[in-house]
C-alpha positions in Angstrom: 40.3 -15.7 15.2 36.8 -15.1 14.1 35.8 -12.5 11.4 33.1 -10.1 11.3 31.0 -12.6 9.3 31.4 -15.8 11.6 28.8 -17.0 13.9 28.9 -18.9 17.0 27.0 -22.3 17.8 23.3 -21.4 18.4 23.6 -17.9 18.0 20.6 -15.4 18.8 21.1 -13.7 15.3 19.1 -15.9 12.8 16.1 -16.4 15.1 12.7 -15.4 13.9 12.3 -12.5 16.6 9.5 -10.4 17.2 10.2 -6.4 17.2 11.1 -5.1 20.4 8.4 -2.8 20.5 5.9 -4.9 19.0 3.6 -5.0 22.1 3.9 -1.3 22.4 2.9 -0.6 19.0 -0.2 -3.0 19.0 -1.5 -1.4 22.1 -0.7 2.4 21.5 1.5 2.6 24.3 4.6 3.3 22.4 5.9 6.7 23.1 7.0 9.1 20.4 8.3 12.6 20.1 4.8 14.5 20.7 3.9 12.0 23.6 6.8 13.1 25.7 5.7 16.9 25.3 2.3 16.1 26.2 3.7 14.7 29.9 5.6 18.2 30.3 4.3 21.2 32.0 4.3 24.6 30.9 5.0 23.9 27.0 4.4 26.4 24.3 3.5 25.1 20.8 4.9 26.5 17.4 2.7 27.3 14.5 4.0 28.2 11.1 2.9 31.2 8.8 3.1 29.8 5.4 3.5 31.5 2.1 0.5 31.6 -0.3 2.5 32.6 -3.1 5.0 30.3 -5.0 7.8 32.9 -5.3 7.9 36.4 -4.0 9.8 38.8 -1.9 7.9 39.3 1.4 7.3 41.9 4.2 5.9 40.6 7.5 4.1 42.7 10.0 3.7 40.2 13.2 2.2 42.8 15.6 -1.3 41.4 14.9 -0.3 38.0 16.5 0.3 39.6 19.8 -3.2 40.7 19.9 -4.3 37.2 20.1 -4.6 35.8 23.8 -2.1 33.3 24.3 0.4 34.3 22.0 3.8 34.7 23.7 6.4 35.2 21.2 6.6 35.3 17.3 10.0 34.0 15.9 11.7 35.9 13.0 15.0 36.3 11.5 15.9 39.1 13.9 15.8 36.5 16.7 18.6 34.1 15.5 21.7 34.5 17.6 23.8 32.1 15.1 23.2 31.2 11.6 19.8 31.8 9.7 19.8 28.7 7.8 19.0 24.8 8.2 20.8 23.8 5.0 23.9 21.8 4.3 24.9 24.4 1.5 23.5 27.6 3.6 20.8 27.7 0.9 17.7 27.2 3.1 17.1 30.2 5.6 15.0 29.3 8.6 13.2 32.8 8.4 13.2 33.8 4.6 13.0 37.3 3.0 11.7 35.7 -0.3 9.3 32.9 -0.3 10.5 30.0 -2.7 7.5 27.8 -2.7 3.7 27.8 -1.9 3.9 26.6 1.4 7.2 28.0 2.6 7.4 28.7 6.5 8.2 32.5 6.9 7.9 32.8 10.6 6.8 30.8 13.6 4.1 31.9 16.3 4.4 30.4 20.0 1.4 30.1 21.8 0.1 28.6 25.2 -2.0 26.5 23.3 -2.0 25.1 19.8 -5.0 27.0 18.9 -3.7 30.3 20.2 -0.9 29.7 18.0 -2.8 29.0 14.9 -4.9 32.0 15.5 -1.8 34.3 16.0 -0.3 32.7 12.8 -3.6 33.9 11.1 -3.2 37.6 12.2 0.4 37.9 10.9 0.3 40.1 7.8 2.5 39.1 4.8 2.8 41.5 1.7 4.2 39.6 -1.5 6.1 41.0 -4.4 5.6 38.2 -6.7 8.6 36.9 -8.7 8.6 34.4 -11.6 8.1 31.0 -10.6 9.2 27.7 -12.2 6.9 24.7 -11.4 7.6 22.0 -13.9 11.0 20.3 -15.0 10.5 21.8 -18.4 9.9 25.4 -16.8 13.3 25.0 -15.4 14.8 23.8 -18.4 13.5 26.5 -20.6 14.8 29.1 -18.0 18.1 27.3 -17.8 17.6 27.2 -13.8 20.1 24.7 -12.4 21.7 24.0 -9.2 24.5 21.7 -8.0 27.1 20.1 -10.0 26.2 18.1 -12.9 27.7 14.5 -13.3 28.7 12.1 -15.9 29.2 8.3 -15.7 31.1 7.0 -18.9 32.3 3.9 -20.3 33.4 3.0 -23.6 32.2 4.9 -26.7 28.3 5.3 -26.4 28.3 7.0 -29.9 30.4 4.4 -31.6 28.5 1.5 -29.8 25.1 3.0 -30.9 26.5 3.5 -34.5 27.4 -0.2 -34.8 24.3 -1.5 -33.2 21.7 -3.6 -35.4 18.9 -2.0 -33.5 18.5 1.6 -32.0 15.9 3.2 -30.0 15.2 6.5 -28.5 12.7 8.1 -26.1 11.8 9.8 -23.0 11.2 8.4 -19.7 9.6 10.7 -17.3 8.0 9.9 -13.8 7.1 11.8 -10.9 7.8 12.1 -7.2 6.5 10.4 -4.0 5.3 11.5 -0.6 6.7 9.8 2.1 3.4 9.9 4.2 5.1 8.4 7.5 2.5 7.8 10.2 4.1 10.4 12.5 4.6 13.9 11.1 7.8 15.9 11.7 8.0 16.4 15.4 10.5 18.5 17.8 10.6 19.0 21.2 13.1 21.3 23.1 13.9 22.0 26.7 16.5 24.3 28.1 17.8 23.4 31.5 19.3 25.7 34.3 22.7 24.8 33.2 22.0 26.4 29.6 22.0 22.9 28.1 19.6 22.1 25.3 17.7 18.8 25.2 16.0 18.1 21.9 13.6 15.1 21.6 13.4 15.0 17.6 11.9 12.4 15.0 15.2 12.5 13.0 16.9 9.9 11.2 20.2 11.9 11.9 20.5 13.0 15.4 24.0 14.2 15.0 23.4 16.5 12.1 20.1 17.7 13.9 22.6 18.7 16.9 25.0 20.2 14.5 22.3 22.4 12.6 20.7 23.2 16.3 24.0 24.3 17.3 24.8 26.5 14.4 21.3 28.4 14.7 21.8 29.0 18.3 25.4 30.1 18.1 26.7 27.5 20.6 29.2 24.5 20.8 27.6 21.1 19.8 28.4 19.8 23.3 25.6 22.1 24.7 22.8 20.3 22.5 22.0 16.7 23.3 19.7 15.5 20.7 17.4 12.2 21.5 15.6 10.0 19.2 13.4 7.3 21.0 11.6 6.4 17.9 10.1 7.6 14.9 6.6 6.7 13.4 8.3 6.1 10.1 10.9 7.9 8.1 11.8 6.5 4.8 14.3 9.2 4.1 12.1 12.0 4.6 13.5 12.5 8.3 17.2 12.4 7.3 17.8 16.2 6.4 14.5 17.9 6.9 13.9 17.5 10.7 16.8 19.8 11.6 15.0 23.1 10.9 12.2 22.0 12.9 14.4 21.1 15.9 16.1 24.5 15.6 12.7 26.3 15.5 11.9 24.5 18.8 15.4 25.1 20.2 15.2 28.9 19.4 12.0 29.3 20.9 13.2 27.4 24.1 16.0 29.8 24.5 14.1 33.0 24.0 11.3 32.1 26.1 12.9 30.0 28.9 10.0 27.6 28.4 9.8 24.1 26.8 8.7 24.3 23.0 6.8 21.7 20.9 6.6 21.7 17.3 4.4 19.2 15.3 3.2 19.6 12.2 -0.2 18.4 10.8 -0.6 16.4 7.7 -1.3 19.4 5.7 1.5 21.4 6.8 4.1 18.3 6.5 2.8 17.4 3.1 3.2 21.1 1.8 6.3 22.0 3.6 8.7 18.9 3.2 10.4 17.3 0.5 9.5 14.3 -1.8 11.1 11.9 -4.0 12.8 13.4 -6.6 11.0 13.5 -10.2 13.1 12.9 -13.1 13.0 13.7 -16.9 15.3 11.2 -19.0 16.0 11.5 -22.6 17.6 8.1 -24.0 18.9 6.4 -26.9 20.1 2.8 -26.9 21.3 0.0 -29.0 21.0 -3.9 -29.1 22.8 -6.4 -31.5 20.9 -8.9 -33.5 20.7 -11.2 -30.5 19.0 -8.3 -28.2 22.3 -7.9 -26.2 22.7 -4.4 -25.1 25.4 -2.4 -27.0 25.0 1.3 -25.7 23.4 3.6 -23.7 23.4 7.4 -24.1 21.1 9.2 -21.6 20.3 12.6 -20.2 18.8 12.5 -16.5 17.3 15.7 -15.2 16.5 15.7 -11.4 14.0 18.1 -10.2 15.6 19.5 -6.8 13.0 21.8 -5.8 14.1 25.2 -4.0 17.3 24.1 -2.5 20.1 21.5 -2.9 19.4 19.4 0.1 20.6 15.8 -1.0 19.7 16.3 -4.5 23.6 15.8 -5.6 24.2 12.4 -3.8 20.5 11.2 -5.2 21.5 12.0 -8.5 24.8 10.3 -8.2 23.1 7.0 -7.0 20.7 7.3 -9.6 23.8 7.4 -12.3 25.1 4.2 -10.4 22.1 2.1 -10.8 20.8 3.0 -14.3 22.3 -0.5 -15.3 20.5 -2.2 -12.7 21.4 -5.9 -13.2 22.6 -5.5 -16.9 25.9 -5.5 -18.5 26.1 -2.4 -20.9 29.5 -2.2 -22.8 29.3 1.5 -23.7 27.5 4.1 -21.5 27.5 7.8 -21.3 25.1 9.0 -18.9 24.9 12.8 -18.0 23.0 13.9 -14.9 21.7 17.6 -13.9 19.8 18.9 -11.4 17.1 21.8 -11.9 15.9 24.5 -9.4 12.2 24.8 -9.2 9.8 26.6 -6.7 8.6 23.6 -5.1 9.5 21.7 -1.7 13.1 21.0 -1.5 13.2 17.3 -2.6 14.8 14.8 -0.5 16.0 11.3 0.4 13.6 8.5 -0.1 13.8 4.9 0.2 16.2 3.9 -2.7 18.0 7.5 -2.6 17.8 7.8 -6.4 18.3 4.1 -7.1 14.5 3.7 -8.0 15.0 6.5 -10.7 18.0 4.8 -12.2 16.4 1.3 -12.3 13.2 3.0 -13.8 15.2 4.0 -16.7 16.6 0.7 -18.0 13.8 -1.4 -17.0 11.2 1.2 -18.8 13.6 0.8 -22.0 13.6 -2.9 -21.9 9.9 -3.3 -21.5 9.2 -0.8 -24.3 11.6 -2.3 -26.9 11.1 -6.0 -26.1 7.9 -6.2 -28.4 9.7 -4.5 -31.2 12.9 -7.0 -30.9 10.6 -9.8 -31.2 12.2 -11.1 -27.8 10.2 -12.2 -24.8 10.9 -9.4 -22.2 11.7 -12.1 -19.4 14.2 -13.6 -21.9 15.6 -10.1 -23.0 16.2 -9.4 -19.2 18.1 -12.9 -18.5 20.2 -12.6 -21.5 21.5 -9.5 -20.3 22.3 -10.1 -16.9 25.9 -9.3 -15.5 28.3 -12.4 -15.8 31.3 -12.9 -13.3 34.0 -10.9 -13.6 32.1 -7.9 -15.3 32.2 -4.2 -13.8 29.7 -1.6 -13.7 30.0 1.6 -15.7 31.6 3.3 -12.7 34.2 0.5 -12.7 33.2 -1.7 -9.5 33.5 -5.5 -10.0 30.1 -7.0 -9.6 30.7 -9.7 -7.0 28.8 -12.6 -7.0 27.3 -11.7 -10.3 26.1 -15.3 -10.5 23.4 -14.8 -8.0 21.4 -13.0 -10.5 21.1 -16.1 -12.8 20.4 -18.4 -9.9 17.8 -16.2 -8.1 16.1 -15.9 -11.5 16.0 -19.6 -12.2 14.7 -20.5 -8.6 12.2 -18.0 -8.8 10.8 -19.0 -12.1 10.7 -22.8 -11.2 9.1 -22.1 -7.5 6.5 -19.7 -8.8 5.8 -22.1 -11.9 6.4 -19.1 -14.2 6.3 -20.9 -17.7 3.3 -23.0 -17.0 1.2 -20.0 -15.5 2.4 -17.8 -18.5 1.0 -20.5 -20.9 -2.3 -20.5 -18.9 -2.3 -16.8 -19.1 -2.0 -17.0 -22.6 -4.8 -19.4 -23.1 -7.0 -17.2 -20.7 -6.4 -13.9 -22.7 -7.4 -15.7 -25.9 -10.7 -16.3 -24.5 -11.2 -13.1 -22.5 -11.8 -9.9 -24.6 -12.2 -7.5 -21.8 -9.8 -8.7 -19.2 -6.4 -9.4 -19.7 -3.9 -10.7 -17.4 0.1 -10.9 -17.6 3.0 -12.0 -15.2 6.0 -10.6 -15.4 9.6 -10.7 -13.5 12.3 -8.2 -12.6 15.6 -8.4 -11.0 17.4 -5.9 -8.7 21.1 -5.3 -8.2 21.5 -2.5 -5.4 24.9 -1.4 -3.9 24.9 -1.0 -0.2 27.0 1.9 1.4 26.9 5.5 1.8 28.7 7.3 -1.5 30.0 9.8 1.1 32.9 7.9 2.9 32.7 9.6 6.0 29.3 8.3 6.9 30.5 4.6 6.3 31.2 4.5 10.2 29.4 4.0 13.7 29.9 3.9 17.4 28.3 1.9 20.2 28.5 2.0 24.1 27.7 -1.2 25.8 27.1 -1.6 29.8 27.1 -4.7 31.6 25.7 -4.4 35.0 26.8 -6.4 38.1 23.4 -8.4 38.0 24.2 -9.6 34.6 21.8 -7.2 32.5 23.1 -5.4 29.7 22.1 -1.9 28.1 23.2 -1.1 24.5 23.4 2.3 23.1 24.3 2.7 19.6 24.0 5.7 16.8 21.4 4.2 14.9 17.6 5.4 14.9 14.7 3.1 15.2 11.7 4.0 12.6 9.9 0.8 13.0 12.2 -1.0 10.6 13.5 -3.2 13.5 17.1 -2.0 13.9 16.9 -2.0 17.5 15.8 -5.8 17.4 18.7 -6.6 15.3 21.2 -4.7 17.3 19.6 -6.6 20.6 20.4 -10.0 18.7 23.8 -9.0 17.6 24.5 -8.2 21.2 23.2 -11.1 22.9 25.0 -13.4 20.3 28.4 -11.5 20.9 28.0 -12.0 24.7 26.5 -15.4 24.5 23.6 -14.5 26.4 19.7 -14.8 26.1 17.7 -12.1 24.3 15.9 -11.0 27.5 19.1 -9.8 29.3 19.7 -7.2 26.6 17.9 -3.7 26.5 18.3 -1.0 24.1 18.8 2.6 24.9 17.3 5.4 23.1 19.6 6.9 20.7 21.2 10.1 22.1 24.1 12.1 21.0 25.7 12.4 24.6 26.0 8.3 24.6 27.2 8.0 21.1 28.5 11.0 19.5 29.3 11.9 15.7 26.8 9.4 14.4 25.8 8.6 10.6 22.3 8.9 9.4 20.2 5.8 9.6 20.0 5.5 5.9 21.5 3.8 2.6 20.1 0.7 4.1 23.4 0.7 6.2 21.7 0.9 9.8 22.5 -2.8 10.8 26.0 -3.2 8.8 27.4 -0.1 10.6 25.8 0.1 14.0 25.9 -4.1 14.0 29.6 -4.2 13.6 30.0 -1.2 16.3 27.9 -3.2 18.8 29.6 -6.4 17.9 33.0 -4.7 18.6 32.1 -3.3 22.0 30.6 -6.7 23.1 33.5 -8.6 22.0 35.8 -6.2 24.1 33.8 -7.0 27.2 33.5 -10.9 26.3 37.3 -10.9 26.0 37.8 -9.4 29.3 35.2 -12.0 30.8 37.0 -14.7 29.2 40.2 -14.2 31.3 38.1 -14.3 34.6 35.9 -17.5 33.6 39.1 -19.1 32.4 40.3 -18.8 35.9 37.3 -20.1 37.3 36.9 -22.9 35.1 40.8 -23.7 35.1 41.3 -23.3 31.4 43.2 -21.2 29.0 40.9 -18.0 28.1 41.1 -18.9 24.4 39.4 -22.2 25.4 36.5 -20.5 27.0 33.0 -20.4 25.4 30.0 -18.0 26.0 26.6 -19.4 25.1 22.9 -19.3 26.4 23.6 -17.5 29.5 26.6 -19.8 30.6 30.3 -20.1 30.0 32.0 -23.3 29.4 35.4 -24.9 28.4 36.1 -25.9 25.2 35.7 -29.8 24.9 34.1 -29.9 28.5 30.8 -28.5 28.3 29.5 -29.9 31.7 32.2 -27.7 33.3 30.4 -24.5 33.4 29.6 -21.4 35.3 26.7 -19.0 34.7 26.8 -15.6 32.9 25.8 -13.9 35.9 28.5 -15.7 38.1 31.4 -14.5 35.9 30.0 -10.9 35.6 29.9 -10.7 39.5 33.4 -12.3 39.7 34.8 -9.6 37.2 33.3 -6.7 39.2 34.9 -7.7 42.4 38.3 -8.3 40.4 37.9 -4.8 39.2 37.4 -5.8 35.3 35.9 -3.2 33.4 32.2 -4.1 32.2 31.5 -1.4 29.7 33.1 -0.6 26.4 32.8 1.8 23.2 32.8 0.1 20.0 33.4 1.3 16.6 33.3 0.3 13.3 34.1 1.5 9.8 33.4 0.0 6.4 36.6 -0.9 4.7 37.5 -1.3 1.0 35.6 1.5 -0.3 37.2 4.1 -2.8 35.0 6.7 -4.9 36.0 9.6 -6.8 32.7 11.6 -7.2 34.3 14.3 -9.7 34.8 11.3 -12.5 32.1 9.2 -10.9 34.7 6.0 -10.6 35.5 3.7 -8.2 34.2 1.1 -5.7 31.7 3.0 -3.7 29.5 -0.1 -2.5 30.7 -2.7 0.3 28.6 -5.4 -1.8 25.6 -5.5 -4.0 22.0 -7.0 -2.7 20.3 -9.1 -5.4 16.8 -10.1 -5.8 14.1 -10.8 -8.2 10.1 -10.7 -8.4 7.4 -12.2 -10.1 4.0 -10.4 -10.3 0.8 -11.5 -11.9 -2.0 -8.6 -12.6 -5.2 -8.6 -14.3 -6.8 -5.5 -16.0 -10.2 -4.5 -16.8 -10.5 -3.1 -20.4 -13.4 -0.5 -19.4 -12.0 1.1 -16.3 -8.4 0.5 -16.6 -8.5 -1.0 -13.1 -6.0 -3.7 -12.1 -5.4 -6.2 -9.4 -2.5 -7.9 -8.2 -3.4 -11.6 -8.5 0.0 -13.0 -7.1 3.4 -11.9 -6.1 6.4 -14.2 -5.7 9.8 -12.8 -4.4 13.2 -14.3 -3.8 15.5 -11.8 -2.1 19.2 -12.0 -1.0 19.9 -10.5 2.7 23.2 -12.8 3.1 22.8 -14.8 6.2 19.8 -12.9 7.9 20.1 -11.4 11.4 16.3 -11.6 12.0 14.4 -13.4 9.2 11.0 -12.4 10.3 12.0 -8.6 10.2 13.5 -9.0 6.8 10.6 -10.6 5.3 8.5 -8.0 6.8 10.9 -5.1 5.2 10.7 -7.0 1.8 6.9 -7.0 1.8 6.5 -3.5 2.9 9.2 -2.2 0.3 7.4 -3.8 -2.4 4.1 -2.5 -1.6 5.5 1.1 -1.4 7.1 0.6 -4.6 3.8 -0.4 -6.2 2.2 2.7 -4.7 4.7 5.0 -6.3 4.7 3.2 -9.7 1.0 2.7 -9.9 -1.2 4.8 -7.7 0.7 7.9 -5.9 0.6 11.1 -8.0 1.8 14.4 -6.8 -0.1 17.2 -8.6 1.0 21.0 -8.4 -1.2 24.1 -9.9 0.8 24.7 -12.8 -1.6 27.4 -14.1 -0.7 31.4 -14.0 -3.5 31.9 -11.3 -3.1 33.0 -7.4 -2.5 29.4 -6.6 0.2 28.7 -9.0 2.5 26.1 -7.4 0.3 24.9 -4.8 0.4 21.1 -4.0 -3.1 20.0 -4.8 -3.0 16.6 -3.5 -2.4 17.6 0.4 -4.1 14.6 2.0 -4.9 10.8 1.7 -8.2 11.9 0.1 -6.6 13.2 -3.2 -3.1 11.5 -2.7 -3.7 7.8 -3.3 -1.8 5.4 -1.1 -1.9 1.4 -1.6 -4.9 0.0 0.9 -6.0 -3.3 1.5 -7.6 -3.5 -1.8 -4.2 -3.1 -3.8 -2.5 -5.7 -1.6 -1.3 -8.9 -3.6 -4.1 -11.9 -3.2 -1.3 -14.1 -2.7 2.2 -12.9 -1.6 5.1 -15.4 -1.3 8.6 -14.2 0.0 11.5 -16.2 0.5 15.2 -15.2 1.5 18.0 -16.4 -0.9 19.8 -19.1 1.0 23.4 -20.0 1.5 24.3 -16.6 0.8 26.5 -15.4 3.8 28.4 -12.0 3.0 32.0 -12.0 4.1 33.0 -8.8 5.5 29.5 -7.7 6.9 28.0 -8.3 10.7 27.5 -12.1 11.1 27.3 -12.5 7.4 24.0 -10.2 6.9 23.2 -8.0 4.1 21.1 -4.7 4.3 17.4 -5.1 3.6 15.7 -1.7 3.8 16.0 -0.5 0.2 16.6 -3.0 -2.3 13.2 -5.1 -2.4 11.5 -1.3 -3.1 12.6 -1.9 -6.8 11.2 -5.3 -7.1 7.8 -3.6 -7.6 9.1 -2.7 -11.2 7.8 -6.2 -11.8 4.4 -5.1 -11.1 4.7 -2.1 -13.4 6.0 -4.6 -16.4 3.2 -6.9 -15.8 0.7 -4.1 -16.3 2.6 -3.2 -19.5 2.3 -6.8 -20.9 -1.5 -6.9 -19.9 -2.0 -3.7 -22.0 -0.2 -5.2 -24.6 -2.3 -8.2 -25.1 -5.2 -5.8 -25.8 -3.0 -4.8 -28.9 -1.6 -6.7 -32.0 1.5 -9.0 -31.7 4.6 -6.9 -31.4 2.9 -4.0 -30.2 5.2 -1.7 -27.8 3.5 0.0 -24.8 4.5 3.3 -23.4 2.9 3.2 -20.1 2.3 6.2 -18.2 3.9 7.0 -14.7 2.4 6.6 -12.2 0.6 3.6 -14.0 -2.9 4.7 -12.3 -6.3 3.1 -13.7 -6.6 6.1 -15.8 -3.2 5.9 -17.3 -3.8 2.2 -18.1 -7.3 2.9 -19.6 -5.7 5.2 -22.1 -2.7 2.9 -22.7 -5.4 0.1 -23.2 -7.1 2.2 -25.8 -4.3 3.3 -27.8 -3.4 -0.5 -27.8 -6.8 -1.5 -29.3 -6.6 1.5 -31.7 -3.4 -0.3 -32.9 -5.0 -3.6 -33.3 -7.7 -2.3 -35.2 -5.3 -0.6 -37.6 -3.3 -3.8 -37.9 -6.5 -5.5 -38.8 -7.2 -3.0 -41.4 -3.5 -3.3 -42.8 -3.8 -7.0 -42.9 -7.1 -7.0 -44.5 -5.7 -4.7 -47.4 -2.5 -7.1 -47.9 -0.1 -4.3 -46.6 2.7 -5.4 -44.5 2.7 -4.0 -41.1 5.9 -2.6 -39.6 6.5 -2.4 -36.1 7.3 0.7 -34.3 9.5 1.5 -31.4 6.7 3.1 -29.6 3.0 3.7 -29.7 
């Protein structure tokens, strides 16, 4: 009997298939939520009235809006028949009486046109009674403004480990958030039919939760609400929790007016109303022995949750579970807490706290390596997990040897030692431009920490003509999930790819879906699709066995034909078997189900095995830095990444490339700035568009980009031996940040430790270069005076 990981001969999985919507994307023919609304008659448009105060009690007069021609209705808290809330903790009122951040939507205006709704919103009068506002993490710490439950990960005795360490360092690591900046902003479209049923087309990563929240707001059962997601124009986690309120507004408008309602945020509304990646402030103390082996880590992680809890608790939990990255730390005490500030409610973002945890240990290793007198690449390598070791939360690091293997392969294939020698020679003769090449690894856990989300369903139909329709609970946001599911179904049924079509994700086809998040979309939904197809295939095997005159156990499906084991010339077509099955009254559809086994996790004590497996990888990045401007360019990137036995190699390589670039954006370019002054715009986001919020562009792309999938990496217990790919490669971008650190260090004296700002923008790099040059000048004076220079742990 085959296992979940087993592949038949000549499978469709593993082929370099093009994205199933590629032609639609490049021709502009792909339909999105707002396109569907455009094709519907009599649609009303929703427009928000946003707060211009970061924290205030509000009194609202909507009468002026009704004086604007084309305004049909203004939605307020009094209109809500159910629960006036869109949060998982009932802490996010749709229509608040207290503005909690600058840009908070207070009421919504419905108009015959977008312009009518906009002008109506301008006529809504809002009176503010200002309240104290907390904008920065330090503001919240000073005010002791916390939310959620603090968590601690602990192993061994960190205090004793530090006391016994030969080298002890301490410092603060602080970094900001990141805007999702998906191409398609938040959009929902709601229709109420003659039977009182609600159909919601929504750009959501979690249709079931959207369905639940809409039903709660309307005060009706979930079976009266159908949510569909045809496709999203990007998500990155930003559409996991936050679409629900927008869908509820559209549905409420449809209920009250009896007309279809569309809601699509423009870019400024989206960026000022929705959450970002969580910023962190981390105070740490770390110890090493004489050989540079980590001995202990004590850290306090403070996460900025924004104005409501949203997903901050699980984000913090995953950060705590990834602060070790790929390194064995025998003694760990890590305490995590969430502060409440008057900013947008921060939410899921690719990596979901993992990048924040990895940031800590990579920053530490990069800062202390020069002081320890150990090459940073060697310092990382000698601290890798070894077989048999466990994480600080108690999970065995399965396949830990892959870290060393990938690291060695990457070093050889990218010719890292020789190139670093060449870079050193270049730097000796180049006073104003310096280069550096750094490598960083990744070990990332795959599965939802919340056990109930680790399940999925699918519904597969085989029609009389042999064509196949697949429904599953995952959503497509450009990552290629639907393409992989087509390949899984074609492989499981033994047919060509063109015979299979994907239906839009709908809650009335596959109920109780999990979010397409945590990089688990292919694992979960692939398992469910495979299960449904195998049910159908087993039924057809009995029919085919009779047609071929063999036992059903000897029937094989492949390439659109059904053959007998040992007699491949004795075959019948797929279509013939399906037709025969129909006339024999054999069921040609099946509901599939999958749940991830082997997980156990106690969030109270942060111990257990929350992950199905770990994804491994490593990247080598070479950069060049200009002394006069701090500007840099990425000269070359080499990556080897572990995706198990890939379901769709071309898609996986694309995901790796995109994740790396997005990570580089967060680490070196993308800076969110709020007005922290005491003036009338306190709390206003100042980087509201692509003109002020800098995203990676063509000029930031690596001049050379080499990506290879790690070979012979079949993952037992995962669909066709594959592994997740969405989030782990994001953290390979730390190699770029560390290369920038090393390039800056080249302007300074030997042993100079660089505390690099975050993000490492050209401005931040410029000032780091200036500090390095000042250290070099000071060292030169000290040596000239015959004094001994004592290396410091920081700048």
